[in-house]
C-alpha positions as CSV (number, residue, x, y, z in Angstrom):
1,M,-58.4,177.1,-26.6
2,Y,-55.9,175.0,-24.6
3,K,-58.5,172.4,-23.7
4,R,-59.5,172.1,-27.5
5,L,-55.9,171.6,-28.4
6,I,-55.9,168.8,-25.9
7,I,-59.0,167.3,-27.0
8,L,-57.8,167.4,-30.8
9,A,-54.4,165.9,-29.6
10,V,-56.1,162.9,-27.5
11,T,-58.4,162.5,-30.6
12,F,-55.6,161.9,-33.2
13,A,-53.6,159.7,-30.7
14,F,-56.7,157.6,-30.4
15,M,-57.0,157.5,-34.5
16,F,-53.6,156.6,-34.6
17,S,-53.8,153.7,-32.2
18,I,-56.8,152.3,-34.1
19,L,-54.9,152.5,-37.6
20,Y,-51.8,151.2,-36.2
21,M,-53.7,148.3,-34.6
22,R,-55.5,147.8,-38.1
23,I,-51.8,147.6,-39.5
24,Y,-50.7,145.2,-37.4
25,V,-53.9,142.9,-38.1
26,V,-53.0,143.3,-41.8
27,V,-49.4,142.5,-41.8
28,N,-49.6,139.5,-39.5
29,N,-52.7,138.2,-41.6
30,N,-52.0,135.0,-43.4
31,D,-54.5,135.5,-46.1
32,Y,-53.5,139.5,-46.5
33,L,-49.6,138.4,-46.5
34,E,-50.2,135.5,-49.5
35,T,-52.2,138.3,-51.3
36,G,-49.2,140.3,-51.0
37,K,-47.0,138.1,-52.4
38,N,-48.8,137.6,-55.5
39,Q,-49.4,141.2,-55.6
40,G,-47.8,142.2,-59.3
41,T,-48.3,138.8,-61.1
42,Y,-50.9,136.9,-63.2
43,K,-50.6,133.3,-63.9
44,L,-52.7,131.8,-66.7
45,T,-53.4,127.9,-66.9
46,V,-53.2,126.6,-70.3
47,G,-54.7,122.8,-70.1
48,N,-55.2,120.6,-67.4
49,V,-54.6,116.9,-68.4
50,N,-55.3,113.9,-66.0
51,G,-54.0,110.5,-66.0
52,N,-54.2,108.3,-68.9
53,I,-56.1,105.1,-69.7
54,Y,-54.4,102.9,-71.6
55,D,-54.7,99.5,-73.7
56,R,-53.0,96.6,-72.8
57,N,-50.2,97.7,-75.4
58,Y,-49.9,101.1,-73.8
59,N,-51.8,102.6,-76.5
60,K,-53.4,105.9,-74.9
61,L,-57.4,105.3,-75.1
62,V,-57.7,108.9,-73.9
63,N,-55.5,112.1,-74.4
64,N,-54.3,110.9,-77.6
65,K,-55.4,113.7,-79.7
66,T,-54.1,117.4,-79.2
67,N,-55.2,120.9,-80.2
68,F,-53.2,124.4,-79.7
69,Y,-54.2,126.5,-77.0
70,A,-52.4,130.1,-76.6
71,A,-51.6,132.3,-74.0
72,I,-52.0,135.9,-75.3
73,N,-51.5,139.2,-73.8
74,P,-53.8,141.2,-75.9
75,T,-51.3,143.8,-77.3
76,A,-52.5,145.3,-80.4
77,D,-49.8,143.6,-82.7
78,A,-50.5,140.2,-81.0
79,A,-54.3,140.5,-81.4
80,E,-54.0,141.1,-85.2
81,E,-51.7,138.4,-85.5
82,I,-53.7,135.6,-83.7
83,L,-56.9,136.7,-85.2
84,P,-57.0,134.5,-88.6
85,H,-56.1,131.3,-86.4
86,I,-58.7,131.7,-83.4
87,V,-61.0,128.3,-83.3
88,D,-64.0,130.0,-81.4
89,R,-64.2,134.0,-82.3
90,D,-67.1,134.7,-79.8
91,E,-65.3,133.3,-77.1
92,Y,-62.3,135.4,-78.1
93,Y,-63.9,138.7,-78.3
94,S,-65.5,138.1,-75.2
95,K,-62.3,137.7,-73.3
96,L,-60.2,140.5,-75.5
97,V,-62.6,143.2,-74.2
98,Y,-60.8,143.0,-70.5
99,G,-57.6,143.7,-71.9
100,S,-55.9,141.2,-69.6
101,P,-53.8,138.0,-70.7
102,F,-56.3,135.1,-71.5
103,V,-56.3,131.5,-73.0
104,C,-58.1,130.6,-76.6
105,Q,-57.9,127.7,-78.7
106,V,-56.0,128.4,-82.3
107,D,-55.1,126.2,-85.2
108,S,-51.5,126.8,-85.4
109,N,-48.4,126.6,-83.1
110,K,-46.4,129.5,-85.4
111,F,-46.5,133.0,-84.1
112,D,-44.1,136.0,-84.3
113,S,-45.2,138.0,-81.3
114,S,-43.6,137.2,-78.1
115,D,-46.9,137.9,-76.5
116,I,-48.4,134.9,-78.0
117,T,-47.2,131.6,-76.1
118,V,-48.3,128.3,-77.6
119,F,-49.0,124.7,-76.0
120,E,-50.0,121.6,-77.7
121,V,-52.6,120.4,-75.3
122,P,-54.3,116.6,-75.1
123,E,-57.8,116.7,-75.5
124,R,-59.7,114.1,-73.2
125,Y,-61.8,112.6,-75.7
126,S,-61.9,112.5,-79.1
127,E,-64.9,113.0,-81.5
128,N,-65.2,109.5,-82.2
129,Q,-64.2,108.2,-78.9
130,I,-63.0,104.8,-78.9
131,A,-64.4,102.3,-76.0
132,Q,-66.3,104.7,-74.8
133,H,-68.7,102.8,-72.6
134,I,-65.6,101.3,-70.8
135,I,-63.8,104.6,-70.4
136,G,-67.1,106.3,-69.0
137,Y,-66.9,110.3,-68.7
138,V,-66.1,113.2,-66.5
139,Q,-68.4,116.0,-65.4
140,D,-67.0,119.0,-63.5
141,G,-63.8,117.5,-62.6
142,K,-65.2,114.2,-61.6
143,G,-65.5,110.7,-63.1
144,V,-69.3,109.7,-63.6
145,T,-69.0,106.4,-65.3
146,G,-66.9,103.6,-66.4
147,I,-63.1,103.5,-65.6
148,E,-63.2,107.4,-65.2
149,A,-65.2,106.6,-62.0
150,A,-63.5,103.6,-61.0
151,Y,-60.2,105.0,-60.6
152,D,-61.6,108.8,-60.2
153,E,-58.7,109.6,-57.4
154,F,-55.7,108.3,-59.1
155,L,-56.6,109.9,-62.4
156,R,-57.4,113.0,-61.0
157,S,-54.3,113.3,-58.8
158,N,-52.0,113.0,-61.4
159,V,-52.2,116.3,-63.4
160,Q,-50.4,117.9,-66.2
161,Q,-50.4,121.7,-66.6
162,N,-48.7,124.4,-68.5
163,T,-48.7,127.8,-66.7
164,V,-47.6,131.5,-68.2
165,T,-47.2,133.8,-65.5
166,Y,-47.0,138.1,-66.4
167,G,-46.2,140.6,-64.3
168,I,-48.8,143.3,-64.2
169,D,-49.9,146.7,-62.9
170,G,-52.8,147.7,-60.8
171,Q,-55.2,147.5,-63.5
172,G,-54.2,144.1,-64.4
173,T,-52.2,145.5,-67.6
174,V,-49.0,143.5,-68.3
175,L,-45.7,145.3,-67.6
176,E,-43.4,146.1,-70.5
177,G,-39.7,144.9,-69.7
178,I,-40.8,142.3,-67.5
179,D,-40.4,138.4,-69.3
180,R,-43.1,136.5,-68.6
181,Q,-42.3,132.7,-66.8
182,I,-43.3,129.8,-68.8
183,E,-43.5,126.4,-67.0
184,A,-44.7,123.2,-68.9
185,D,-45.1,120.1,-67.1
186,D,-43.7,116.8,-68.5
187,E,-46.0,114.7,-70.6
188,M,-48.6,112.6,-68.6
189,T,-47.5,109.1,-68.3
190,A,-49.1,107.9,-65.4
191,G,-52.7,105.9,-65.8
192,V,-54.9,102.7,-65.9
193,V,-53.7,100.0,-68.1
194,L,-56.6,97.9,-69.6
195,T,-56.8,94.4,-71.2
196,I,-58.6,96.1,-74.0
197,D,-56.5,95.8,-77.3
198,K,-57.0,98.9,-79.1
199,Y,-57.2,97.6,-82.6
200,I,-59.8,94.5,-81.5
201,Q,-61.6,97.2,-79.7
202,A,-62.1,99.4,-82.9
203,I,-63.3,95.9,-84.9
204,C,-65.6,95.2,-82.6
205,E,-67.1,98.7,-82.7
206,L,-66.9,98.4,-86.6
207,A,-68.7,95.3,-86.9
208,G,-71.1,95.9,-84.1
209,S,-72.2,99.5,-85.4
210,K,-74.1,97.3,-88.2
211,M,-76.4,96.4,-85.1
212,E,-79.1,98.9,-83.9
213,K,-79.0,97.7,-80.5
214,G,-76.8,95.1,-78.9
215,A,-73.0,94.2,-77.6
216,V,-69.9,92.5,-78.6
217,V,-67.2,91.0,-76.3
218,V,-64.1,89.5,-77.1
219,M,-61.8,87.7,-74.8
220,D,-58.2,85.7,-74.8
221,I,-59.4,82.3,-73.6
222,H,-55.8,81.9,-72.3
223,T,-56.3,84.5,-69.9
224,G,-59.9,85.6,-69.3
225,D,-58.6,88.9,-70.3
226,I,-61.3,91.3,-72.3
227,L,-59.5,92.1,-75.6
228,G,-62.8,94.3,-77.1
229,M,-65.9,95.1,-75.3
230,A,-68.5,97.2,-77.5
231,S,-71.9,98.3,-76.5
232,V,-74.3,99.7,-79.4
233,P,-75.7,102.4,-79.8
234,G,-72.7,105.0,-78.5
235,Y,-73.7,108.3,-77.5
236,S,-71.3,111.6,-77.3
237,T,-70.0,113.2,-74.0
238,D,-71.0,116.7,-76.0
239,N,-74.5,115.7,-76.0
240,L,-75.6,113.4,-72.8
241,E,-78.7,115.1,-72.7
242,D,-79.7,113.8,-76.1
243,A,-78.6,110.5,-75.0
244,L,-80.5,110.3,-72.1
245,N,-83.5,111.1,-73.8
246,D,-82.8,108.4,-76.4
247,E,-85.4,105.4,-76.2
248,N,-82.3,103.1,-77.3
249,S,-80.4,104.0,-74.0
250,P,-77.0,104.6,-75.4
251,L,-75.4,105.4,-72.1
252,I,-75.8,101.9,-70.8
253,N,-73.4,99.3,-71.3
254,R,-75.2,96.3,-72.8
255,C,-71.9,93.9,-72.4
256,L,-72.9,94.1,-68.7
257,Y,-76.4,93.7,-68.5
258,S,-78.3,90.5,-68.5
259,Y,-80.8,89.0,-71.4
260,N,-82.9,85.9,-72.2
261,V,-80.1,83.3,-73.2
262,G,-81.8,81.1,-75.6
263,S,-80.4,77.8,-77.5
264,I,-76.5,78.5,-76.6
265,F,-77.7,77.4,-73.3
266,K,-77.8,74.0,-75.1
267,L,-74.0,73.6,-74.5
268,I,-74.8,73.4,-70.8
269,T,-77.6,70.9,-71.4
270,A,-75.1,68.9,-73.4
271,Q,-72.2,69.2,-70.7
272,A,-74.8,67.9,-68.0
273,A,-75.8,65.1,-70.0
274,F,-72.1,64.1,-70.3
275,E,-71.8,64.1,-66.5
276,Q,-74.8,61.8,-66.6
277,G,-73.1,59.2,-68.7
278,L,-75.1,60.3,-71.8
279,N,-73.2,60.6,-75.1
280,E,-73.9,62.1,-78.8
281,D,-75.4,58.9,-80.2
282,F,-78.5,59.7,-77.7
283,T,-81.2,60.0,-80.7
284,Y,-84.7,61.4,-80.6
285,N,-87.2,61.5,-83.1
286,C,-88.3,65.4,-83.6
287,T,-91.8,65.8,-84.8
288,G,-92.0,69.5,-84.6
289,Y,-93.1,69.8,-81.1
290,T,-93.4,68.1,-77.8
291,E,-96.1,68.3,-75.1
292,I,-94.9,68.7,-71.5
293,D,-97.2,68.7,-68.5
294,G,-100.2,70.0,-70.6
295,Q,-97.8,72.6,-72.4
296,I,-96.8,72.3,-76.2
297,F,-93.1,73.3,-76.8
298,K,-92.4,73.9,-80.6
299,C,-89.6,73.4,-82.6
300,H,-88.6,76.1,-84.7
301,D,-88.8,73.7,-87.6
302,I,-92.8,72.9,-87.6
303,G,-92.4,70.1,-89.7
304,G,-89.8,68.5,-87.4
305,H,-86.5,67.3,-87.8
306,G,-86.9,63.5,-87.6
307,I,-84.6,61.2,-85.4
308,Q,-81.4,63.4,-84.6
309,N,-78.4,62.5,-82.5
310,M,-76.7,65.0,-80.5
311,T,-74.5,66.7,-82.7
312,E,-77.3,66.8,-85.4
313,A,-79.7,68.3,-82.9
314,M,-76.8,71.1,-81.9
315,T,-76.3,71.7,-85.6
316,N,-80.2,71.9,-86.2
317,S,-80.8,73.6,-82.9
318,C,-83.5,71.5,-82.1
319,N,-85.4,72.4,-79.1
320,T,-87.1,69.1,-78.6
321,Y,-84.5,67.0,-78.7
322,F,-83.1,68.9,-75.6
323,I,-86.0,68.9,-73.9
324,E,-86.1,65.1,-74.3
325,L,-82.3,64.9,-73.4
326,S,-83.1,66.9,-70.0
327,K,-85.4,64.2,-68.9
328,H,-82.3,61.8,-68.2
329,I,-80.6,64.9,-66.3
330,D,-80.5,64.9,-62.6
331,N,-81.8,68.4,-61.2
332,S,-79.0,69.0,-59.2
333,V,-76.3,67.8,-61.7
334,F,-78.1,70.1,-63.9
335,L,-78.3,73.3,-62.1
336,E,-74.7,72.6,-60.4
337,T,-73.3,72.4,-64.1
338,A,-74.7,76.0,-64.9
339,E,-73.5,77.4,-61.7
340,K,-70.0,76.3,-62.0
341,M,-69.9,77.5,-65.8
342,G,-70.8,81.0,-64.4
343,F,-74.5,81.3,-64.5
344,G,-76.1,83.2,-61.9
345,R,-73.0,84.9,-60.6
346,S,-72.0,88.6,-60.9
347,I,-68.4,89.3,-62.5
348,P,-66.8,92.5,-60.9
349,L,-64.7,93.9,-63.3
350,A,-63.7,97.0,-61.6
351,S,-65.2,99.5,-59.3
352,G,-68.7,100.2,-60.3
353,I,-68.5,98.0,-63.5
354,I,-69.9,94.7,-62.7
355,A,-71.5,92.2,-65.2
356,S,-74.8,91.3,-64.0
357,G,-75.1,87.9,-62.3
358,G,-78.3,87.4,-64.6
359,N,-80.7,84.9,-63.3
360,L,-80.7,81.2,-62.9
361,Q,-83.8,78.7,-62.0
362,T,-83.7,77.0,-58.7
363,L,-84.1,73.4,-57.9
364,E,-87.6,74.4,-56.8
365,D,-88.3,75.7,-60.3
366,L,-86.8,72.6,-62.1
367,E,-89.1,70.4,-60.1
368,L,-91.6,71.5,-62.6
369,P,-91.5,69.6,-65.8
370,A,-92.4,72.7,-68.1
371,E,-89.5,75.1,-66.4
372,K,-87.2,72.4,-66.7
373,A,-88.0,71.9,-70.4
374,N,-87.5,75.7,-70.6
375,F,-84.2,75.4,-69.0
376,S,-83.0,72.7,-71.4
377,F,-83.1,75.1,-74.3
378,G,-82.1,78.4,-72.2
379,Q,-85.7,80.0,-72.0
380,G,-87.8,80.5,-68.8
381,K,-86.3,82.5,-66.1
382,L,-82.8,82.2,-67.5
383,L,-80.9,85.5,-67.8
384,A,-77.0,86.1,-68.6
385,S,-74.8,89.0,-69.7
386,P,-72.7,88.7,-73.0
387,V,-69.9,88.4,-70.1
388,Q,-71.1,85.6,-68.8
389,I,-71.5,83.9,-71.9
390,C,-68.5,84.8,-73.5
391,A,-66.4,83.5,-70.4
392,F,-68.1,80.0,-70.4
393,T,-67.3,79.7,-74.3
394,A,-63.5,80.7,-73.4
395,A,-63.6,77.8,-70.9
396,I,-64.8,75.4,-73.5
397,A,-62.2,76.4,-76.0
398,N,-59.6,76.3,-73.3
399,E,-59.9,72.7,-72.2
400,G,-62.3,73.2,-69.3
401,K,-60.6,76.4,-67.6
402,L,-62.9,79.0,-66.7
403,F,-60.8,82.3,-65.9
404,V,-62.3,85.2,-64.1
405,P,-62.5,87.7,-66.6
406,R,-60.2,90.9,-66.7
407,L,-60.8,94.4,-67.6
408,V,-58.1,96.2,-65.9
409,K,-54.4,94.9,-65.6
410,G,-53.1,97.5,-63.4
411,I,-51.6,101.4,-62.9
412,T,-48.8,102.3,-64.1
413,Q,-46.5,105.5,-63.4
414,D,-44.2,105.7,-66.6
415,G,-46.6,104.5,-69.3
416,K,-44.0,101.0,-69.8
417,E,-44.6,99.0,-66.7
418,I,-47.3,97.9,-64.6
419,V,-47.1,98.7,-60.8
420,N,-49.8,96.1,-59.4
421,E,-50.9,93.8,-62.1
422,E,-54.3,92.2,-61.1
423,D,-53.9,88.3,-60.9
424,I,-54.9,85.8,-63.6
425,K,-57.3,83.5,-61.8
426,Y,-59.3,80.3,-63.0
427,S,-60.9,77.2,-62.0
428,Q,-60.8,73.8,-63.8
429,V,-64.9,73.4,-64.4
430,M,-64.9,70.3,-66.7
431,D,-62.1,67.8,-67.9
432,R,-60.4,68.0,-71.3
433,T,-62.2,65.3,-72.6
434,T,-65.8,67.1,-72.0
435,A,-64.6,70.2,-73.4
436,F,-63.0,68.3,-76.5
437,R,-66.7,67.0,-76.8
438,L,-68.3,70.4,-76.4
439,Q,-66.1,71.7,-79.0
440,D,-66.8,69.2,-81.4
441,L,-70.4,70.3,-81.2
442,M,-70.0,73.9,-81.8
443,I,-67.6,73.0,-84.7
444,A,-70.4,70.8,-86.1
445,A,-73.0,74.0,-85.3
446,V,-70.9,76.0,-87.8
447,S,-69.3,73.8,-90.4
448,E,-72.1,71.4,-90.9
449,N,-74.8,73.8,-91.1
450,E,-74.9,74.6,-95.0
451,N,-77.2,77.9,-93.8
452,S,-74.8,79.1,-91.2
453,N,-73.7,82.9,-91.5
454,A,-70.8,82.6,-89.1
455,R,-68.1,81.0,-90.9
456,P,-65.1,83.3,-91.6
457,G,-63.6,83.4,-95.1
458,N,-59.9,83.3,-93.8
459,T,-60.1,81.0,-90.6
460,Y,-62.0,78.0,-89.2
461,A,-64.8,79.0,-86.3
462,A,-66.8,76.9,-83.7
463,G,-70.2,78.4,-82.6
464,K,-73.7,78.3,-81.6
465,T,-76.4,81.0,-82.4
466,S,-79.5,81.7,-80.2
467,T,-82.9,82.9,-81.1
468,A,-84.2,84.0,-77.5
469,Q,-87.6,84.6,-76.9
470,T,-88.6,87.7,-74.6
471,G,-92.4,87.4,-73.9
472,R,-92.6,90.9,-75.8
473,F,-94.4,91.3,-78.8
474,G,-94.5,94.0,-81.4
475,D,-97.2,96.0,-83.1
476,D,-97.5,93.4,-85.6
477,G,-98.2,90.6,-83.1
478,V,-94.7,88.9,-83.7
479,E,-92.5,87.8,-80.9
480,I,-89.6,90.2,-80.0
481,C,-86.6,88.2,-79.9
482,H,-82.8,88.7,-79.0
483,G,-80.2,87.2,-81.6
484,W,-77.2,85.7,-80.4
485,I,-74.0,83.9,-81.1
486,T,-71.1,82.8,-78.9
487,G,-67.9,80.8,-80.4
488,Y,-64.2,80.8,-80.9
489,F,-61.5,80.7,-83.6
490,P,-59.3,79.5,-84.7
491,V,-60.5,75.9,-84.5
492,S,-56.8,74.5,-84.8
493,E,-55.6,76.5,-82.1
494,P,-58.1,78.3,-80.0
495,R,-57.3,81.8,-79.3
496,Y,-60.2,84.3,-78.9
497,A,-64.0,83.5,-77.7
498,V,-66.4,86.2,-79.1
499,T,-70.0,86.5,-78.1
500,V,-72.4,88.8,-80.4
501,L,-75.9,90.0,-78.5
502,C,-78.2,91.6,-81.1
503,E,-81.0,93.1,-78.7
504,D,-84.4,92.8,-80.1
505,G,-82.6,91.9,-83.4
506,G,-84.5,88.6,-84.3
507,Y,-82.8,85.2,-85.5
508,G,-79.2,84.5,-84.1
509,N,-78.1,83.4,-87.8
510,D,-79.6,86.7,-89.4
511,C,-78.4,89.4,-87.2
512,A,-75.6,88.2,-84.8
513,A,-73.7,85.6,-87.1
514,P,-72.5,87.9,-89.5
515,V,-70.9,90.4,-87.0
516,F,-69.2,87.3,-85.4
517,K,-67.9,86.4,-89.0
518,E,-66.7,89.9,-89.6
519,I,-64.7,90.5,-86.6
520,A,-63.2,86.9,-86.8
521,E,-62.0,88.0,-90.2
522,R,-60.8,91.3,-89.1
523,I,-58.7,89.9,-86.4
524,T,-57.3,87.1,-88.1
525,N,-56.1,89.7,-91.0
526,I,-54.1,91.6,-88.1
527,Y,-53.1,89.0,-86.0
528,K,-52.3,86.2,-88.1
């Protein structure tokens, strides 16, 4: 009996030692300590707002639409009062069954129950999101494309949250008599400031929507700032799978892609000719076609334009004239002129947002007479992006200053001032006299062409259209062409450069020129 008592005492002592050691481990473990601190509370986060994306005037391009979200302690009275205002009832009922506090979207912020706490929370994107190809989108809390991706770390590191903390029992039920703690962050002000003008962007998207596929770029000729950059068609962030499967590729930003250029390149041919000492009096008799090294090049007017000087040839967009003109231009001068005007050079706008450098013929290419003929009116291997075309157009309008295009001005912490504004950079790529001569050619191409669809009704504009061959043919056997126009306005005091690409749209004067006209008219109406 005595031995049994000793054995039992030793056993109890051993078990107590183990229990004591376990308790010691628990009370000194950081995880358990933290759990202990939070025991008896339940915190709900209502809304999670990241940094803003602003236009040049600090208008918010995201986070500018708000919805009401309620943190509810689902008592019988609270559940009855909130039910008529629930936006998604299926989601509401699925959370209600647990009996713990939860968050739901409502259509009002006026409730009597103290168990309902409502916050007005910004939504990241609106239903008809403006500048969506520039802004990009977020998935799983990370920026995937556009500015969202380029400034992901900065935007995601700035967070606005609202929280409600409840006292609860061991079953997760809110304890009565203990006030809930409400914490609401100040309004989000930090963000990225773009060069985009919200209203000009809206105009670009409205006018551009008349195209099935295409791009619009509007640039401030005095700074190189991109004021509007719209790609058509658009997409919905709620239906990305549909966008991925759409044959029109709505997710790509066509403003950054390179395309066959066509007749707008005749401005570069004219510029190179000026540098060679040729002038507007250079004449050529267009018969409707010309033969170069055994290859026939046709003018769009099969009957021929007759005798043309440079101004008439630019107005009539006479291909054979510029082929003849190119014969008098040194290959090196020709190529260097295109290079200094930005052709063949990519344009970084932000991290991961780069306007394609396109493709530029080489000196070896230009040694081939037929390839040089193609080059003279923007065909052959030549490719360029709408951003490139708009930049060189702005240089003509701004007396020969070629600005490096800007899309981002910098970041802000207070929504009022930029912390680190990006520098404005430019190079003088031609003298003022040459720029004025090219301006005159563009003015004539619009004002002296009675068939031009580019003439605005409330201002004067200058421009040049293109119908660029692609080498692709439709089912009807007709070649598919890109329609372009690039130009500027107002003529008297140039301010805006505008480039419109109508992808696979046919004649530039038919599909792109009306879009240019509408943009010029609408911008003039709001910024007289």
